[in-house]
Residue frames relative to the residue before (quaternion, step in Angstrom):
aa qw qx qy qz dx dy dz
M 1.0000 0.0000 0.0000 0.0000 0.00 0.00 0.00
G 0.4358 -0.7147 0.4827 0.2575 3.56 -0.90 0.92
E 0.6869 -0.4323 0.3676 0.4540 3.54 -1.33 -0.07
M 0.1968 -0.8104 0.5396 0.1157 3.60 -1.08 0.54
I 0.1260 -0.7702 0.6243 0.0353 3.53 -0.62 1.24
V 0.1409 -0.7854 0.5992 0.0648 3.57 -0.84 1.01
V 0.2602 -0.7337 0.6085 0.1537 3.56 -1.03 0.89
V 0.0837 -0.8053 0.5862 0.0294 3.60 -0.86 0.96
A 0.2468 -0.7781 0.5691 0.0991 3.55 -1.06 0.90
P 0.3948 -0.7702 0.4520 0.2159 3.60 -0.60 1.13
G 0.4372 -0.6928 0.5194 0.2433 3.54 -1.35 0.32
Q 0.7781 -0.3640 0.2573 0.4426 3.51 -1.38 -0.16
G 0.6766 0.4507 -0.3605 0.4574 3.56 -1.06 0.77
S 0.6327 0.5498 -0.3329 0.4320 3.59 1.25 -0.30
Q 0.5626 0.6258 -0.3783 0.3857 3.60 1.27 -0.27
T 0.0500 -0.7694 0.6354 0.0431 3.60 -1.13 0.66
P 0.6317 -0.5547 0.3636 0.4012 3.62 -1.08 0.62
G 0.8507 0.1967 -0.1498 0.4639 3.56 -1.03 0.89
F 0.4109 0.7637 -0.4508 0.2116 3.60 1.22 0.00
L 0.6685 0.5006 -0.3221 0.4459 3.63 1.16 -0.35
E 0.3647 0.7708 -0.4631 0.2418 3.61 1.29 -0.23
P 0.7380 0.4318 -0.2809 0.4360 3.65 0.55 -1.06
W 0.6185 0.5556 -0.3470 0.4339 3.60 1.12 -0.57
L 0.7137 0.5048 -0.2597 0.4104 3.57 1.01 -0.83
L 0.4521 0.6541 -0.4642 0.3903 3.57 1.29 0.14
D 0.6628 0.4604 -0.2836 0.5180 3.57 1.28 -0.45
D 0.4628 -0.7274 0.4346 0.2603 3.60 -0.58 1.17
A 0.6475 0.5271 -0.3281 0.4419 3.58 0.96 -0.84
R 0.6700 0.4836 -0.3056 0.4730 3.60 0.98 -0.80
R 0.6179 0.5359 -0.3411 0.4634 3.57 1.06 -0.75
E 0.6501 0.5074 -0.3137 0.4707 3.60 0.99 -0.83
H 0.6136 0.5443 -0.3347 0.4639 3.56 1.06 -0.82
L 0.6792 0.4852 -0.2883 0.4693 3.60 0.89 -0.96
D 0.5911 0.5638 -0.3497 0.4588 3.58 1.14 -0.67
R 0.6608 0.5025 -0.2993 0.4705 3.57 0.95 -0.92
L 0.6596 0.4998 -0.3059 0.4707 3.58 0.98 -0.86
S 0.6074 0.5523 -0.3336 0.4634 3.58 1.10 -0.74
D 0.6519 0.5183 -0.3053 0.4617 3.56 0.94 -0.95
A 0.6640 0.5159 -0.3054 0.4469 3.57 0.92 -0.94
A 0.7248 0.4226 -0.2349 0.4908 3.58 1.03 -0.82
G 0.3530 -0.7430 0.4930 0.2835 3.58 1.21 -0.45
I 0.6436 0.4691 -0.3146 0.5165 3.57 1.08 0.76
D 0.4501 -0.7171 0.4639 0.2607 3.63 -0.92 0.86
L 0.1274 -0.8442 0.5189 0.0423 3.55 0.15 1.32
I 0.5611 0.5787 -0.4068 0.4299 3.60 1.15 -0.40
A 0.6538 0.4886 -0.3106 0.4871 3.61 0.94 -0.85
H 0.6961 0.4874 -0.2886 0.4412 3.59 0.84 -0.95
G 0.7092 0.4500 -0.2648 0.4737 3.58 1.11 -0.58
T 0.7386 0.3818 -0.2201 0.5102 3.57 1.28 -0.15
T 0.8554 0.1817 -0.0674 0.4803 3.61 0.51 -1.14
S 0.5524 0.6237 -0.4106 0.3705 3.64 1.15 -0.43
D 0.4357 -0.7104 0.4898 0.2561 3.59 -1.06 0.77
A 0.7569 -0.4218 0.2654 0.4228 3.55 -1.37 0.24
D 0.6614 0.5130 -0.3193 0.4443 3.60 0.93 -0.85
T 0.6385 0.5400 -0.3227 0.4433 3.57 0.99 -0.84
I 0.7630 0.3738 -0.2116 0.4831 3.58 0.82 -0.98
R 0.5261 0.5875 -0.4307 0.4388 3.59 1.27 0.11
D 0.5124 0.6398 -0.4087 0.4013 3.58 1.24 -0.50
T 0.5349 -0.6767 0.4173 0.2859 3.55 -0.68 1.20
A 0.6784 0.5174 -0.2912 0.4328 3.58 0.93 -0.93
V 0.6841 0.4244 -0.2672 0.5296 3.60 1.27 -0.43
A 0.6563 0.5601 -0.3150 0.3954 3.56 0.88 -1.03
Q 0.6919 0.5149 -0.3041 0.4046 3.58 0.82 -0.98
P 0.6857 0.4397 -0.3129 0.4886 3.66 0.77 -0.83
L 0.6203 0.5626 -0.3412 0.4270 3.59 1.05 -0.76
I 0.6834 0.4870 -0.2830 0.4644 3.58 0.91 -0.95
V 0.6626 0.4925 -0.3119 0.4701 3.60 0.93 -0.84
A 0.6473 0.5162 -0.3246 0.4574 3.61 0.94 -0.84
A 0.6359 0.5208 -0.3283 0.4654 3.59 0.99 -0.84
G 0.6565 0.5140 -0.3051 0.4601 3.57 1.00 -0.83
L 0.6616 0.5040 -0.3078 0.4621 3.58 0.96 -0.86
M 0.6300 0.5244 -0.3265 0.4706 3.56 1.06 -0.77
T 0.6492 0.5062 -0.3103 0.4754 3.60 1.00 -0.84
L 0.6297 0.5306 -0.3278 0.4631 3.58 1.00 -0.84
G 0.6128 0.5577 -0.3451 0.4409 3.57 1.00 -0.84
A 0.6800 0.4763 -0.2757 0.4844 3.56 0.98 -0.91
L 0.6673 0.5262 -0.2929 0.4382 3.56 0.99 -0.90
F 0.7187 0.4706 -0.2378 0.4533 3.56 1.02 -0.90
E 0.4331 0.7111 -0.4633 0.3035 3.61 1.27 -0.10
D 0.8332 0.2245 -0.1658 0.4774 3.59 -1.28 0.48
G 0.6846 -0.5464 0.2898 0.3856 3.58 0.96 0.87
R 0.3936 0.7542 -0.4624 0.2498 3.59 1.22 0.27
R 0.4918 0.6690 -0.4426 0.3386 3.60 1.18 -0.37
E 0.5917 0.6000 -0.3442 0.4141 3.58 1.16 -0.74
R 0.7034 0.4859 -0.2642 0.4465 3.59 1.11 -0.63
I 0.5727 0.5971 -0.3857 0.4084 3.57 1.26 -0.11
G 0.3711 -0.7745 0.4796 0.1803 3.55 -0.77 1.09
G 0.7935 -0.1670 0.1252 0.5716 3.56 1.17 -0.47
I 0.2266 -0.7669 0.5906 0.1082 3.53 -1.34 0.23
A 0.0769 0.7735 -0.6273 0.0476 3.56 -1.16 0.64
G 0.1806 -0.7827 0.5857 0.1085 3.56 -1.16 0.58
H 0.3960 -0.6864 0.5598 0.2422 3.53 -1.26 0.54
S 0.8407 -0.0705 0.0115 0.5367 3.58 -0.61 1.16
V 0.8331 0.0160 -0.0130 0.5527 3.65 -0.59 -1.03
G 0.5483 0.6243 -0.3765 0.4098 3.59 1.23 -0.45
E 0.5403 0.6163 -0.4074 0.4027 3.59 1.21 -0.34
I 0.6068 0.5351 -0.3639 0.4615 3.60 1.15 -0.51
T 0.6050 0.5350 -0.3321 0.4874 3.58 1.08 -0.78
A 0.6709 0.5081 -0.2882 0.4568 3.57 0.90 -1.00
A 0.6285 0.5440 -0.3337 0.4446 3.59 1.01 -0.82
A 0.6598 0.4800 -0.3024 0.4928 3.59 1.01 -0.81
G 0.6514 0.5292 -0.3140 0.4439 3.59 0.95 -0.87
A 0.6953 0.4662 -0.2582 0.4823 3.57 1.10 -0.76
G 0.5424 -0.6484 0.3868 0.3684 3.58 1.29 -0.08
I 0.4176 0.7108 -0.4703 0.3149 3.62 1.24 0.25
L 0.7979 0.1111 -0.0373 0.5913 3.58 0.96 -0.93
P 0.4610 -0.6106 0.5455 0.3422 3.60 -1.11 0.59
E 0.6552 -0.5453 0.3446 0.3931 3.59 -1.12 0.62
A 0.6504 0.5257 -0.3372 0.4323 3.61 0.89 -0.84
D 0.6589 0.4941 -0.3058 0.4777 3.60 1.02 -0.77
A 0.6109 0.5444 -0.3418 0.4621 3.57 1.06 -0.79
M 0.6769 0.4878 -0.2918 0.4677 3.60 0.96 -0.87
R 0.6313 0.5193 -0.3337 0.4695 3.58 1.02 -0.75
F 0.6580 0.5139 -0.2974 0.4632 3.57 1.00 -0.88
V 0.6992 0.4678 -0.2930 0.4544 3.61 0.84 -0.93
R 0.5907 0.5498 -0.3746 0.4566 3.59 1.10 -0.59
A 0.6674 0.4895 -0.2911 0.4799 3.58 0.96 -0.90
R 0.6326 0.5404 -0.3287 0.4470 3.59 1.02 -0.80
G 0.6689 0.5100 -0.2991 0.4505 3.56 0.87 -0.99
E 0.6860 0.4769 -0.2870 0.4685 3.58 0.90 -0.91
A 0.6680 0.5053 -0.3043 0.4537 3.59 0.94 -0.86
M 0.6685 0.4827 -0.3014 0.4788 3.58 1.03 -0.77
A 0.6146 0.5262 -0.3434 0.4768 3.59 1.07 -0.69
D 0.6497 0.5195 -0.3056 0.4633 3.57 1.00 -0.86
A 0.6626 0.4923 -0.3024 0.4767 3.59 0.93 -0.91
A 0.6476 0.5290 -0.3127 0.4506 3.57 1.03 -0.83
G 0.6483 0.5517 -0.3077 0.4250 3.58 1.12 -0.70
R 0.6057 0.5982 -0.3448 0.3955 3.58 1.26 -0.26
A 0.7909 0.1018 -0.0632 0.6001 3.61 1.25 -0.25
A 0.4995 -0.6390 0.4884 0.3220 3.58 -1.20 0.51
T 0.2279 0.7903 -0.5277 0.2123 3.55 0.12 1.32
G 0.0116 -0.7934 0.6085 0.0047 3.53 -1.30 0.30
M 0.4017 -0.6905 0.5470 0.2501 3.53 -1.34 -0.29
S 0.0744 -0.7733 0.6276 0.0507 3.55 -1.21 0.61
A 0.3647 -0.6917 0.5718 0.2480 3.55 -1.15 0.65
V 0.1447 -0.7582 0.6296 0.0881 3.56 -1.01 0.85
I 0.1185 -0.8070 0.5785 0.0105 3.55 -0.61 1.24
G 0.8343 0.1676 -0.1402 0.5062 3.56 -0.84 1.02
G 0.6061 0.5530 -0.4213 0.3865 3.56 -1.31 -0.09
D 0.5983 -0.5794 0.4293 0.3493 3.55 -1.35 0.10
E 0.4968 -0.6973 0.4288 0.2882 3.59 -0.75 1.08
D 0.6714 0.5025 -0.3106 0.4474 3.62 0.87 -0.92
A 0.6372 0.5231 -0.3189 0.4675 3.57 1.02 -0.84
L 0.6427 0.5194 -0.3164 0.4659 3.57 1.02 -0.83
L 0.6765 0.5023 -0.3052 0.4438 3.60 0.81 -0.99
A 0.6287 0.5268 -0.3307 0.4667 3.59 1.04 -0.76
K 0.6634 0.5067 -0.2993 0.4621 3.56 0.99 -0.89
L 0.6139 0.5467 -0.3439 0.4538 3.59 1.03 -0.79
D 0.6203 0.5580 -0.3315 0.4403 3.57 1.00 -0.86
T 0.6945 0.4729 -0.2882 0.4593 3.58 0.83 -0.96
L 0.7168 0.4370 -0.2519 0.4814 3.61 1.11 -0.65
G 0.4604 -0.6894 0.4428 0.3415 3.60 1.25 -0.17
L 0.4703 0.6443 -0.4530 0.3981 3.57 1.21 0.59
E 0.2412 -0.7655 0.5742 0.1614 3.59 -1.28 0.25
P 0.4649 -0.6183 0.5323 0.3438 3.59 -1.18 0.50
A 0.2144 -0.8051 0.5442 0.0983 3.60 -0.83 0.96
N 0.7956 0.0376 0.0016 0.6047 3.60 0.94 -0.91
F 0.1561 -0.7222 0.6647 0.1103 3.55 -0.89 0.97
N 0.1168 -0.8694 0.4791 0.0304 3.58 -0.04 1.30
G 0.4827 -0.6503 0.4504 0.3759 3.57 1.25 -0.14
A 0.7736 0.3390 -0.2455 0.4758 3.57 -1.33 0.05
G 0.6788 -0.5375 0.2908 0.4072 3.59 1.01 0.83
Q 0.6114 0.5437 -0.3587 0.4493 3.59 1.18 0.45
I 0.0316 0.7763 -0.6274 0.0529 3.56 -0.75 1.12
V 0.2341 -0.7495 0.6018 0.1455 3.57 -0.91 0.94
V 0.1294 -0.7998 0.5851 0.0360 3.56 -0.81 1.08
A 0.1314 -0.8171 0.5609 0.0237 3.56 -1.15 0.59
G 0.3510 0.7157 -0.5613 0.2225 3.52 -1.30 0.53
E 0.7865 -0.3023 0.2194 0.4919 3.56 -1.21 -0.44
L 0.5949 -0.6179 0.3885 0.3368 3.55 -1.01 0.91
E 0.6200 0.5569 -0.3395 0.4361 3.57 1.02 -0.78
S 0.6809 0.4790 -0.2767 0.4799 3.57 0.96 -0.90
L 0.6184 0.5271 -0.3391 0.4741 3.59 1.08 -0.71
G 0.6217 0.5405 -0.3242 0.4650 3.57 1.11 -0.75
A 0.6435 0.5206 -0.3090 0.4684 3.57 1.02 -0.86
L 0.6369 0.5212 -0.3233 0.4672 3.59 1.03 -0.79
A 0.6595 0.5189 -0.3042 0.4508 3.58 0.97 -0.90
Q 0.6727 0.4995 -0.2967 0.4582 3.57 1.06 -0.76
D 0.8003 0.1310 -0.0508 0.5828 3.57 1.11 -0.66
P 0.0053 0.8468 -0.5316 0.0146 3.62 0.54 1.15
P 0.6126 -0.5121 0.4216 0.4298 3.59 -1.22 0.28
A 0.6752 -0.5036 0.3468 0.4126 3.60 -1.20 0.56
G 0.8543 0.1726 -0.1355 0.4712 3.55 -0.96 0.95
A 0.6339 0.5370 -0.3366 0.4433 3.59 1.25 0.12
R 0.2301 -0.7298 0.6239 0.1585 3.54 -1.25 0.61
V 0.2037 -0.7788 0.5835 0.1077 3.57 -1.02 0.82
I 0.0515 -0.8157 0.5755 -0.0271 3.58 -0.64 1.16
P 0.3498 -0.7431 0.5241 0.2254 3.64 -0.49 1.12
L 0.2729 -0.7705 0.5562 0.1495 3.59 -0.99 0.83
Q 0.5021 -0.6490 0.4877 0.2979 3.55 -1.23 0.60
V 0.4166 0.6783 -0.4901 0.3552 3.57 0.57 1.15
A 0.3170 -0.7919 0.4988 0.1539 3.57 -0.75 1.08
G 0.7872 0.2675 -0.2000 0.5184 3.60 0.56 1.05
A 0.4816 -0.6495 0.5105 0.2928 3.54 -1.31 0.41
F 0.0757 -0.8343 0.5460 0.0111 3.55 0.35 1.29
H 0.8228 0.2341 -0.1926 0.4808 3.57 -1.25 0.59
T 0.6307 0.4668 -0.3579 0.5062 3.59 1.09 0.75
R 0.7427 -0.4035 0.2978 0.4438 3.57 -1.35 -0.01
W 0.5694 0.6056 -0.3877 0.3985 3.61 1.16 -0.43
M 0.6724 0.4974 -0.2865 0.4674 3.59 1.24 -0.35
A 0.3136 0.7882 -0.4859 0.2105 3.62 1.24 0.12
P 0.6491 0.5152 -0.3552 0.4326 3.68 0.87 -0.76
A 0.6337 0.5384 -0.3308 0.4463 3.61 1.07 -0.71
V 0.5950 0.5800 -0.3613 0.4231 3.58 1.09 -0.72
E 0.6430 0.5312 -0.3200 0.4495 3.58 0.96 -0.89
T 0.6523 0.5205 -0.3050 0.4588 3.57 0.92 -0.96
L 0.7069 0.4739 -0.2703 0.4502 3.57 0.84 -1.00
R 0.5676 0.5769 -0.3926 0.4369 3.58 1.13 -0.55
E 0.6466 0.5166 -0.3100 0.4679 3.58 1.04 -0.82
V 0.6533 0.4997 -0.3156 0.4731 3.59 0.94 -0.88
A 0.6475 0.5433 -0.3181 0.4294 3.58 0.93 -0.93
S 0.6322 0.5560 -0.3353 0.4227 3.59 1.06 -0.71
T 0.6587 0.4903 -0.3090 0.4798 3.61 1.25 -0.31
L 0.5973 0.5784 -0.3583 0.4247 3.62 1.28 -0.08
A 0.2092 -0.7521 0.6079 0.1449 3.57 -1.25 0.44
P 0.0894 -0.8540 0.5100 0.0502 3.59 0.40 1.21
A 0.2933 -0.7072 0.6138 0.1927 3.56 -1.25 0.62
D 0.5588 -0.5760 0.4493 0.3925 3.60 -1.17 0.37
P 0.5759 -0.6348 0.3869 0.3401 3.61 -0.98 0.82
S 0.2626 -0.7494 0.5882 0.1534 3.55 -1.15 0.73
L 0.6699 0.3128 -0.2949 0.6054 3.57 1.34 0.33
T 0.5687 -0.5561 0.4633 0.3907 3.60 -1.17 0.49
I 0.0224 0.7992 -0.5994 0.0400 3.60 -0.86 0.97
W 0.2366 -0.7670 0.5864 0.1088 3.53 -0.97 0.99
T 0.3497 -0.7427 0.5308 0.2104 3.60 -1.11 0.62
N 0.5576 -0.5976 0.4791 0.3200 3.57 -1.19 0.69
H 0.5596 0.6602 -0.3812 0.3250 3.56 1.13 -0.70
D 0.8047 -0.1164 0.1046 0.5726 3.58 0.81 -1.03
A 0.5242 -0.6837 0.3689 0.3488 3.58 1.34 0.38
S 0.4241 0.6748 -0.4958 0.3450 3.58 1.16 0.50
V 0.5122 -0.5904 0.5119 0.3562 3.57 -1.31 0.32
V 0.1888 -0.7807 0.5886 0.0924 3.59 -0.88 0.98
T 0.1841 -0.8236 0.5310 0.0762 3.59 -0.70 1.07
S 0.6771 0.4436 -0.2890 0.5111 3.59 1.29 -0.17
G 0.4584 -0.6967 0.4842 0.2645 3.57 -0.82 1.02
S 0.6771 0.4848 -0.3130 0.4567 3.60 0.88 -0.86
A 0.6163 0.5257 -0.3484 0.4717 3.61 1.09 -0.66
F 0.6460 0.5170 -0.3323 0.4528 3.60 0.99 -0.78
V 0.6402 0.5113 -0.3327 0.4670 3.61 0.98 -0.78
E 0.6130 0.5319 -0.3480 0.4692 3.62 1.03 -0.71
L 0.6476 0.5103 -0.3076 0.4750 3.57 1.02 -0.83
L 0.6116 0.5505 -0.3466 0.4503 3.61 1.06 -0.72
V 0.6421 0.5155 -0.3158 0.4715 3.57 1.07 -0.78
G 0.7234 0.4567 -0.2501 0.4534 3.58 0.76 -1.04
Q 0.5601 0.6493 -0.3602 0.3673 3.57 1.18 -0.70
V 0.5801 0.6212 -0.3713 0.3739 3.59 1.10 -0.66
S 0.7934 0.2462 -0.1395 0.5389 3.61 1.07 -0.67
S 0.6726 0.4328 -0.3316 0.5003 3.62 1.16 0.40
P 0.6280 -0.6028 0.3310 0.3643 3.61 -1.06 0.62
V 0.4283 -0.6598 0.5605 0.2588 3.54 -1.28 0.58
R 0.1651 -0.8021 0.5683 0.0801 3.58 -0.60 1.14
W 0.0029 -0.8280 0.5601 -0.0269 3.59 0.45 1.19
D 0.5485 0.6006 -0.3936 0.4284 3.59 1.18 -0.54
K 0.7011 0.4530 -0.2617 0.4845 3.58 0.89 -0.98
T 0.5922 0.5673 -0.3650 0.4407 3.59 1.12 -0.66
M 0.6592 0.4864 -0.3110 0.4819 3.60 0.94 -0.85
E 0.6125 0.5332 -0.3494 0.4674 3.61 1.06 -0.68
S 0.6392 0.5178 -0.3238 0.4674 3.61 1.04 -0.77
F 0.6036 0.5394 -0.3579 0.4655 3.59 1.02 -0.78
A 0.6743 0.5075 -0.2924 0.4498 3.57 0.84 -1.04
A 0.6626 0.5147 -0.2984 0.4550 3.59 0.93 -0.93
N 0.7091 0.4356 -0.2462 0.4968 3.58 1.16 -0.62
G 0.5565 -0.6623 0.3676 0.3413 3.58 1.27 0.25
V 0.1034 0.8231 -0.5485 0.1045 3.58 1.00 0.81
S 0.1178 -0.8123 0.5690 0.0504 3.59 -0.90 0.92
G 0.7978 0.0025 -0.0235 0.6024 3.58 1.28 0.09
I 0.1632 -0.7794 0.5992 0.0828 3.55 -1.16 0.65
I 0.0993 -0.7660 0.6337 0.0420 3.55 -0.95 0.96
E 0.1588 -0.7982 0.5763 0.0748 3.59 -0.69 1.10
L 0.4184 -0.7165 0.5132 0.2195 3.53 -0.89 1.04
A 0.6026 -0.5440 0.4358 0.3886 3.57 -1.26 0.41
P 0.5907 -0.2077 -0.7797 0.0026 1.63 -2.10 1.42
A 0.2043 -0.8683 0.4472 0.0655 3.54 0.00 1.38
G 0.4642 0.6852 -0.5130 0.2279 3.51 -1.39 0.24
A 0.6835 0.5160 -0.3028 0.4183 3.59 0.84 -0.97
L 0.7444 0.4239 -0.2413 0.4560 3.59 0.77 -1.01
T 0.6094 0.5030 -0.3662 0.4914 3.60 1.10 -0.55
G 0.5904 0.5645 -0.3559 0.4540 3.60 1.14 -0.62
L 0.6705 0.4751 -0.2913 0.4897 3.59 0.94 -0.88
A 0.6442 0.5329 -0.3217 0.4445 3.60 1.02 -0.79
K 0.6046 0.5654 -0.3637 0.4272 3.60 1.03 -0.71
R 0.7250 0.3893 -0.2354 0.5171 3.58 1.15 -0.64
G 0.7486 0.4231 -0.2206 0.4603 3.58 0.96 -0.90
L 0.7672 0.1977 -0.1126 0.5997 3.60 1.22 -0.48
R 0.0859 -0.8569 0.5070 0.0370 3.54 0.71 1.13
G 0.8143 0.2854 -0.2075 0.4609 3.54 -1.03 0.85
V 0.5803 0.5491 -0.3966 0.4523 3.60 1.22 -0.14
P 0.4283 -0.7124 0.4803 0.2799 3.63 -0.68 0.99
T 0.0937 -0.8006 0.5911 0.0303 3.58 -0.99 0.84
V 0.0997 -0.7479 0.6502 0.0890 3.55 -1.26 0.55
A 0.1717 -0.7584 0.6221 0.0919 3.57 -0.80 1.05
V 0.1938 -0.7981 0.5606 0.1061 3.60 -0.43 1.19
K 0.0429 -0.8275 0.5593 -0.0237 3.56 0.00 1.33
T 0.7858 0.0625 -0.0042 0.6154 3.57 1.03 -0.86
P 0.6895 -0.4638 0.3321 0.4463 3.62 -1.21 0.20
D 0.5613 0.6102 -0.3876 0.4029 3.62 1.17 -0.48
D 0.6667 0.5102 -0.2983 0.4541 3.59 1.20 -0.54
L 0.4814 0.6969 -0.4319 0.3099 3.60 1.23 -0.25
Q 0.6256 0.5637 -0.3547 0.4063 3.59 0.95 -0.80
A 0.6403 0.5168 -0.3242 0.4667 3.60 0.99 -0.81
A 0.6365 0.5161 -0.3207 0.4750 3.58 1.09 -0.75
Y 0.6379 0.5171 -0.3208 0.4719 3.58 0.99 -0.87
D 0.6443 0.5330 -0.3216 0.4443 3.58 0.95 -0.92
L 0.6448 0.5192 -0.3158 0.4637 3.58 0.98 -0.88
L 0.6709 0.4889 -0.2886 0.4770 3.59 0.95 -0.90
D 0.6776 0.4973 -0.3044 0.4482 3.58 0.92 -0.89
A 0.6473 0.5130 -0.3158 0.4670 3.59 1.06 -0.77
N 0.7750 0.3641 -0.1684 0.4883 3.56 1.01 -0.83
G 0.5239 0.7165 -0.3732 0.2700 3.53 1.27 -0.33
S 0.6275 0.5586 -0.3552 0.4099 3.57 1.13 -0.49
E 0.3649 -0.7392 0.5259 0.2094 3.57 -0.66 1.15
């Protein structure tokens, strides 16, 4: 078996004001982003350059922005036949839509239409209750899960490396922060809603309707699902998982275990990069990583692919 480079697509919270500026100096990339903006019906060039932190924190803006940035990075990464050298792809939360397009399951325009609907539906569901998310670092997982049960909270992201993101009503999150499990730190996140929990049930219904208008193809790259980190070979099954994922936890811990089991030899994270390579440094020690934050980082990604590309 040859070396295996996995491309990973980040989730919400990784965006920062102006992060697309350096990408838009290139006319071809600017045109690509224009097309993605048209498909989503939202001005992603403005949101990636001049919009402030509060504007791009809005779920309905953040999600299309992150997916578009990932698709633009993939376009650059796949140039000159390099797609053939990629061993697989996976995304964290909304990044799964980026991954679905990268794997050939959805055309880019459909991916953008889907993510626009996802962002709006999740923002709408979040507006129905005062909910949020907090990261819990360290401590015992079983003790934490038991405590969440008593507080009516749910685990949303199992990120590996001792990091679990929990979600639910703000009052309950406050109670957890005041009395955390032994050895754990609780850090409130800048997210306006309890994503990946039962509070997102209304969004699932909306997305099921949108999904019924899509015509997914089976993936032409290996793709793992957040649901249980298995490889999914059916495009329509992956789209069903994308719908259900909105109200079920992200198992990124298991996804990294799947990478390891498959002999991962390098990880390239799409823009806005950094979060997943950070988790990989702890969860997949010794595996080389490249976080593609700006076009200047593309060469390191190409070098990794070129070094590992020979079967």
